MDAnalysis code that builds the backbone (N, CA, C; Angstrom):
import MDAnalysis as mda
import numpy as np

u = mda.Universe.empty(309, n_residues=103, atom_resindex=np.repeat(np.arange(103), 3), trajectory=True)
u.add_TopologyAttr("name", ["N", "CA", "C"] * 103)
u.add_TopologyAttr("resid", np.arange(1, 104))
u.add_TopologyAttr("resname", ["MET", "ARG", "ALA", "VAL", "VAL", "ILE", "VAL", "PRO", "ILE", "GLY", "PHE", "VAL", "SER", "ASP", "HIS", "MET", "GLU", "VAL", "LEU", "TRP", "ASP", "LEU", "ASP", "THR", "GLU", "ALA", "LEU", "GLU", "THR", "CYS", "GLU", "GLU", "HIS", "GLY", "LEU", "ALA", "ALA", "VAL", "ARG", "VAL", "PRO", "THR", "PRO", "GLY", "ASN", "HIS", "GLN", "ALA", "TYR", "VAL", "LYS", "GLY", "LEU", "ILE", "ASP", "LEU", "VAL", "LEU", "GLU", "ARG", "ARG", "ASP", "GLY", "THR", "PRO", "ALA", "SER", "GLU", "ARG", "PRO", "ALA", "LEU", "THR", "LYS", "LEU", "GLY", "PRO", "TRP", "PHE", "ASP", "VAL", "CYS", "ARG", "PRO", "GLY", "CYS", "CYS", "GLU", "ASN", "VAL", "ARG", "ALA", "GLY", "PHE", "LYS", "PRO", "ALA", "ALA", "ALA", "GLY", "ILE", "ALA", "PRO"])
u.atoms.positions = np.array([
    [208.024, -49.449, 121.790],
    [208.777, -49.712, 123.529],
    [210.107, -49.132, 122.871],
    [210.758, -48.014, 124.238],
    [211.577, -47.081, 124.534],
    [212.841, -47.697, 124.259],
    [214.237, -47.191, 123.213],
    [215.152, -47.689, 122.801],
    [216.709, -46.470, 122.754],
    [217.465, -47.751, 123.315],
    [218.922, -46.743, 123.102],
    [220.015, -47.103, 122.311],
    [220.507, -45.810, 121.136],
    [221.443, -46.063, 121.173],
    [223.116, -46.385, 121.616],
    [223.729, -47.029, 121.854],
    [224.908, -46.541, 122.706],
    [225.960, -46.069, 121.437],
    [226.534, -45.151, 121.700],
    [228.122, -45.323, 120.933],
    [229.069, -44.464, 121.695],
    [230.580, -45.267, 121.492],
    [231.193, -45.182, 122.208],
    [232.649, -44.323, 121.572],
    [231.371, -42.789, 121.861],
    [232.965, -41.823, 121.103],
    [233.929, -41.351, 120.921],
    [234.117, -41.607, 122.316],
    [235.684, -41.202, 123.065],
    [236.741, -42.330, 122.825],
    [236.169, -43.975, 122.150],
    [237.066, -45.193, 121.815],
    [237.363, -45.567, 120.139],
    [238.109, -45.537, 119.641],
    [238.186, -46.076, 118.086],
    [238.261, -47.141, 118.281],
    [238.926, -47.995, 119.195],
    [238.677, -49.814, 118.644],
    [238.336, -50.442, 120.176],
    [237.552, -51.770, 119.802],
    [236.981, -52.304, 121.303],
    [238.386, -52.645, 121.865],
    [237.848, -52.666, 123.433],
    [239.201, -53.245, 124.531],
    [238.283, -53.114, 125.491],
    [238.900, -54.156, 126.714],
    [237.942, -54.281, 128.064],
    [237.400, -52.735, 128.328],
    [237.648, -52.023, 128.423],
    [236.707, -51.017, 129.332],
    [235.195, -51.001, 127.909],
    [235.149, -50.521, 126.613],
    [234.169, -50.870, 125.933],
    [233.459, -52.198, 126.225],
    [234.036, -53.384, 125.941],
    [233.361, -54.786, 125.978],
    [232.613, -54.907, 127.346],
    [233.141, -54.710, 128.787],
    [232.673, -54.407, 130.065],
    [231.696, -53.735, 130.117],
    [231.810, -51.781, 129.936],
    [230.823, -51.442, 130.253],
    [230.172, -51.767, 129.577],
    [230.004, -50.875, 128.418],
    [229.338, -51.143, 126.939],
    [228.556, -52.650, 126.611],
    [229.118, -53.584, 126.337],
    [228.366, -54.344, 125.803],
    [228.144, -55.491, 126.944],
    [228.619, -55.428, 127.988],
    [228.275, -55.802, 129.809],
    [227.071, -55.610, 130.090],
    [227.683, -54.566, 130.684],
    [226.718, -53.232, 131.676],
    [225.914, -52.840, 131.331],
    [226.278, -51.918, 130.265],
    [225.081, -50.666, 130.083],
    [224.134, -52.132, 128.956],
    [224.346, -52.598, 128.714],
    [223.516, -53.664, 128.081],
    [222.349, -54.546, 129.181],
    [222.773, -55.109, 129.843],
    [222.505, -55.544, 130.679],
    [221.358, -54.468, 131.806],
    [221.975, -53.351, 131.435],
    [221.207, -52.482, 132.280],
    [220.029, -52.049, 131.858],
    [219.746, -51.854, 130.162],
    [219.036, -51.444, 129.654],
    [217.791, -52.213, 130.286],
    [218.524, -53.782, 129.701],
    [217.408, -54.789, 129.606],
    [216.913, -55.173, 131.279],
    [217.113, -54.706, 132.303],
    [216.496, -54.464, 133.141],
    [215.230, -53.384, 133.142],
    [215.574, -52.609, 132.439],
    [214.602, -51.923, 132.314],
    [213.833, -51.291, 130.982],
    [213.672, -52.992, 131.063],
    [213.106, -52.563, 129.596],
    [213.342, -51.895, 127.966],
    [214.547, -51.371, 128.047],
    [214.788, -51.092, 127.133],
    [215.509, -51.609, 125.563],
    [214.887, -51.754, 124.465],
    [215.926, -52.097, 123.331],
    [217.112, -51.786, 123.595],
    [218.070, -51.322, 123.372],
    [220.116, -51.919, 123.390],
    [220.074, -51.891, 122.235],
    [220.941, -50.802, 121.205],
    [222.344, -51.752, 120.572],
    [223.335, -50.707, 120.673],
    [224.777, -51.073, 120.733],
    [225.742, -50.419, 120.745],
    [226.644, -50.421, 118.681],
    [226.546, -48.906, 118.965],
    [227.597, -48.798, 117.690],
    [228.603, -49.306, 117.408],
    [229.320, -50.008, 116.932],
    [231.123, -50.237, 116.551],
    [231.912, -49.475, 116.379],
    [232.589, -49.961, 117.226],
    [233.825, -48.192, 117.218],
    [234.902, -48.933, 115.679],
    [235.192, -47.895, 115.054],
    [236.272, -47.828, 113.385],
    [236.610, -49.024, 113.649],
    [237.467, -49.413, 115.050],
    [238.989, -50.007, 114.313],
    [239.866, -49.896, 113.253],
    [239.702, -51.385, 112.965],
    [240.645, -50.804, 111.502],
    [239.990, -50.675, 110.711],
    [238.739, -50.185, 109.883],
    [237.600, -50.036, 109.472],
    [238.595, -49.388, 108.275],
    [238.481, -49.874, 106.744],
    [239.229, -49.343, 105.890],
    [239.030, -47.630, 105.849],
    [237.542, -47.694, 105.559],
    [237.306, -45.987, 105.439],
    [237.605, -44.923, 106.757],
    [237.724, -45.664, 107.659],
    [238.476, -44.899, 109.237],
    [240.057, -44.810, 108.560],
    [241.272, -45.945, 108.100],
    [242.564, -46.113, 108.194],
    [242.562, -45.325, 107.252],
    [242.088, -44.928, 106.438],
    [241.902, -43.634, 104.735],
    [242.041, -42.776, 105.483],
    [241.020, -42.282, 106.397],
    [241.046, -40.603, 106.808],
    [242.131, -40.343, 107.346],
    [242.596, -41.373, 108.560],
    [243.778, -40.606, 109.359],
    [244.866, -40.786, 108.549],
    [245.307, -41.382, 107.482],
    [246.358, -41.555, 106.503],
    [246.730, -40.200, 106.019],
    [245.380, -39.642, 105.152],
    [244.491, -38.692, 104.748],
    [244.921, -37.552, 105.648],
    [244.898, -37.115, 106.888],
    [244.995, -36.132, 107.487],
    [246.887, -36.045, 107.866],
    [246.834, -37.214, 107.732],
    [248.927, -37.429, 108.295],
    [249.264, -36.338, 107.311],
    [248.862, -37.092, 106.097],
    [249.476, -36.491, 104.778],
    [249.194, -34.766, 104.519],
    [248.190, -35.096, 104.836],
    [247.549, -32.612, 104.032],
    [248.431, -32.347, 105.614],
    [249.379, -32.115, 106.397],
    [249.532, -32.035, 107.478],
    [250.759, -31.612, 106.974],
    [251.708, -33.133, 106.570],
    [252.778, -33.200, 106.225],
    [253.469, -32.343, 104.881],
    [251.742, -32.730, 103.798],
    [252.019, -32.145, 102.686],
    [251.994, -30.112, 102.771],
    [251.200, -30.020, 103.834],
    [250.975, -28.410, 103.846],
    [249.881, -27.910, 103.108],
    [248.873, -29.448, 103.289],
    [248.141, -28.943, 102.490],
    [247.167, -27.616, 102.793],
    [246.596, -26.332, 102.222],
    [245.747, -25.050, 103.068],
    [244.737, -25.767, 103.086],
    [243.900, -25.196, 104.306],
    [242.396, -25.909, 104.624],
    [241.742, -25.303, 103.643],
    [241.477, -24.360, 102.705],
    [240.795, -24.671, 101.862],
    [240.770, -25.554, 100.823],
    [241.886, -26.393, 100.954],
    [241.822, -27.237, 99.616],
    [241.123, -28.888, 99.983],
    [241.048, -29.522, 101.396],
    [241.106, -30.263, 102.441],
    [239.618, -30.437, 102.181],
    [239.573, -32.012, 101.738],
    [237.994, -32.262, 101.459],
    [237.309, -32.338, 102.874],
    [236.376, -32.210, 102.899],
    [235.125, -32.221, 104.059],
    [233.884, -32.125, 103.729],
    [233.230, -33.079, 104.985],
    [231.056, -33.308, 104.461],
    [230.792, -32.667, 104.982],
    [231.150, -31.598, 105.963],
    [230.204, -30.813, 106.393],
    [230.233, -29.762, 105.427],
    [229.171, -27.957, 105.768],
    [229.184, -26.918, 105.777],
    [230.747, -26.327, 106.417],
    [231.151, -27.135, 107.841],
    [232.146, -26.597, 108.486],
    [233.569, -26.163, 107.911],
    [233.964, -27.395, 107.070],
    [234.780, -27.747, 106.350],
    [235.400, -27.924, 107.391],
    [237.292, -28.195, 106.744],
    [238.187, -29.276, 107.521],
    [237.956, -28.252, 109.169],
    [238.806, -29.049, 109.592],
    [238.164, -28.226, 111.399],
    [239.596, -27.568, 111.926],
    [240.070, -27.130, 113.113],
    [241.154, -26.678, 113.020],
    [241.961, -28.030, 113.431],
    [243.800, -27.119, 113.049],
    [244.623, -27.984, 113.476],
    [245.155, -27.423, 114.435],
    [244.838, -26.569, 115.261],
    [245.091, -26.749, 116.837],
    [244.378, -26.168, 117.119],
    [243.862, -25.658, 118.638],
    [242.587, -25.271, 119.423],
    [242.801, -23.853, 118.823],
    [241.634, -23.452, 118.572],
    [240.780, -22.592, 118.918],
    [241.280, -21.205, 119.563],
    [241.800, -19.742, 119.776],
    [241.594, -19.072, 120.407],
    [241.055, -19.126, 121.374],
    [241.747, -19.718, 123.346],
    [240.470, -19.519, 123.956],
    [239.222, -20.650, 124.326],
    [239.802, -21.935, 123.630],
    [239.236, -23.108, 123.122],
    [239.794, -23.813, 124.545],
    [241.013, -24.183, 125.099],
    [241.129, -24.440, 126.657],
    [242.314, -23.904, 127.534],
    [240.983, -22.755, 127.116],
    [241.665, -22.240, 128.798],
    [241.788, -22.989, 129.799],
    [242.518, -22.098, 131.025],
    [243.031, -22.738, 132.275],
    [241.982, -22.950, 133.247],
    [241.667, -24.192, 134.037],
    [240.028, -24.110, 134.685],
    [239.938, -23.545, 135.358],
    [241.003, -23.358, 136.950],
    [241.726, -22.268, 137.499],
    [241.467, -21.511, 137.193],
    [241.576, -20.602, 136.048],
    [241.587, -18.966, 135.904],
    [239.956, -18.958, 134.953],
    [238.976, -19.699, 134.591],
    [237.881, -19.765, 134.520],
    [237.220, -20.670, 133.518],
    [237.565, -21.680, 133.120],
    [237.356, -22.632, 131.996],
    [235.935, -22.609, 131.438],
    [236.588, -22.072, 130.244],
    [235.232, -21.710, 129.547],
    [235.386, -22.705, 128.096],
    [233.914, -23.653, 128.272],
    [234.661, -24.594, 126.712],
    [234.317, -24.509, 125.440],
    [234.854, -25.339, 124.473],
    [235.019, -24.433, 123.461],
    [232.996, -24.678, 123.106],
    [233.199, -23.755, 121.918],
    [231.301, -24.341, 121.588],
    [231.209, -24.701, 120.134],
    [229.978, -26.304, 119.965],
    [230.174, -26.461, 119.407],
    [229.626, -26.146, 117.770],
    [230.312, -26.429, 116.489],
    [229.724, -26.090, 115.452],
    [230.177, -24.560, 115.284],
    [230.779, -24.218, 115.791],
    [231.327, -22.519, 115.394],
    [232.277, -23.194, 114.300],
    [232.286, -22.430, 112.375],
    [233.458, -22.568, 112.131],
    [234.722, -22.307, 112.326],
    [235.465, -22.829, 111.991],
    [236.939, -22.622, 111.655],
    [237.460, -21.182, 111.292],
])
């Protein structure tokens, strides 16, 4: 059987858009097409997510250098601000940021 995993990447909590668009419409569409489907929960107020947000704020408040910030990947901590050229003006020839480039 074919299946899909629905991940609401742009949302940190369940609200009407997530609940209706994903839990209702997307899951119904999958069923109509014979696809098994499951939605990954949003982090909401999960303890690890909230702790991570607090850690990010405290690192910035305390001026912790990027080299001393914990990271779970080889990429290390990401940029505090966009790297040069990341958010170029669309009218001037938008060039999207390249994923996976180390800071």
